[in-house]
N, C-alpha and C positions, 0 to 999 in steps of 0.2 A: 679768713680763711686759717682751716684746721691743718694744722702739720701731722703728715701722716711717716710712720715709716716704712722704710723700703719694703719689708713684708708684707704692712697692710697695702701699699700700693700694689706691690704683685698680685694679692690675693681677691682687690676689687678688679684688676685687670682680669684674672682669670674667672671671675665671677660674669663678668661683662662681655667674655670671648664665649665663655660657655652658653649663655644667655642669648647672644648672637647667632650658635650654632641651632639652639633648640627652635628659636623664632624661623628661622630660615628652611630647616628642613621638617619643621612640623606643621608649620603653616597650612601646606596645599595638602597633606594627609589628612591634617582636620577639618578643612573643608570640604574635602569629598565624604572623610566619612561621616558628617551633620548631611550634606544632602542627599548620603543614601538613607540615614537613619530617615529623614525628612520623607522622603516618597516613599519607604518603605511602611510609613503610615497614612500617609495619602492612601497609597493601593488599598492599605487594607481597611478603613473606613469609606473607600470609593464605593462598594457594594451598598452600604446600608444611604450614601446620598442620592446615589441613583433612584433605588426604590423611591425614597423620597420624592426626586424631581418627577418620575414617571407618576406616580400617585396624583402628587400636586397638577401635571399636564391634563390627567386622565379627568379632573376634576373640574378644572379649568376647559378642558374641551365640553365636558358634560352640560355646565353654564351656559356657554354660548351658544351650544346647539338646541336648547330649552329654550332660551329667551330666542331664539329667530322661526322657533315652531309656534307663536303666540298667534293667535288669530289676528288676522288683517281686517280692514274696515273695510274691504272688498274693491279698494281702486288696482 
């Protein structure tokens, strides 16, 4: 094991205490910020995705209605 002086031990202890403080008080705000950023990007892109979805549904409905209108064999 490495021998450390008292000053080095105190510095390491201070670093660990500061690290704990940053993690404890910074974790939740960071998670909230990242969630807010993700929600903004989703809402910004939602308009384009909704339009693509609507176009796809319209094409799907048109293709099913055309296949139902095919002439029947009279039964």
